[in-house]
N, C-alpha and C positions, 0 to 999 in steps of 0.2 A: 494584492494582499499585503497588509502591513501588520505584522505581529511584533514589531519592535526589535527584531533580531535578524541577523543574516542567517538564512536557512539554506543549508546545502540542498541543491535540487538538480534533478536531471530530467530530460524529456523522456517520455515513454519509449521512444525509439532507441535510447541510449542505455536502457536497462539490459545488462548481460543476460543471455539465456539461462545461465546457471546461477543467477543471483538468488539471494535469499530475499524474496518479495513478501512483505508483510502487509496483508490486506486488513484494514481496521474498520471496514464498513459493518453495518448491521446485518444479521443473518439473512433477512429477506433480500437485501442487495447482493450479498454473496451468492445466494441460490440462483438469482437471475442470470448472473454471468461473472466469471472471474478468470484470471490467468491460470492455466492448468497446474502449475507447480507452486502457486502462491500458498502461503500459510495464513489461515484466518484466525485473527484474534481481534474481536470487536474492541473499539476504543474503550468502552466502559469496563472491559475485563482486563485491560492492559496491566494495571498494577498487580492484580492477582496472578497473572500468567507471564509476567516479564521474564521469569526464569527459563521459559521455553525458547527465548530469543537468543541465538548464539552471539557471543561476544568476540569470537575469533574471525568474523567476516563482516563485510559491509552489509548493512540492512537497507533495503529500498522499501519505503513506506508508501502505500497507495490507498486512496479512498475514491469517492465518486468524482470529485472535482479538484482535490488537492488542498482543501482547507483543513479538514480533520487530520489528514496525514501530515500537514505542516506542523500542527501542534504536537503530534506524536513524535515527529522528527526532533523537534526542540527538546522534548522531555527525554527521549532516548539519548541524545547527544549530551545533555546535561547530566545524565546518569552514567556516562562512560561508554556507551555504544558509539559506533561509527555509522550514522544513519543519514540518508538523503531522501528528500521528498520527491515523489514522482509528480512533476508538474502536470497539471491538467487531469490527473487521476485516471480512473477507468474510462472517462469520457475520451481523453486523449489516447489512451491505450487502444480503444476500439477504433477511433478515427485513424490511427496509424496502422491498422490492420494486424495488430499483434494477436496471437492466438487467445481464444476464450473458450471456456466450457460452461455448461449450466448444470445445476443440480435439479432442474425441472425438466419436464417433457417438452420443452420448447427450445428454439434456437437461443443461444446466449444473447443477452442484451444488458445494457447498463441501466440499472434502476435507480 
């Protein structure tokens, strides 16, 4: 990925259990499977809902593969937050065996 900037990033295995994890995927992706304590703000709603994101702690941003979350990470850092992209997104999260839940009547999966 080359977005022309150094983007702070961490592997899914390095995200602390008590981290503020911001999931920026679309609603149907979120419903299929997400980290249990993640906060869901779709990327398209970010500008309207940015006030919900705490400024007093690190923010870990996640999407399906890491591309959308990289863009959000850049935007948040440029606006004064301390954010890091979760490399590989929910695909890497699931691959690493991190906990997931679903809002559907199926086992969680990455959509």
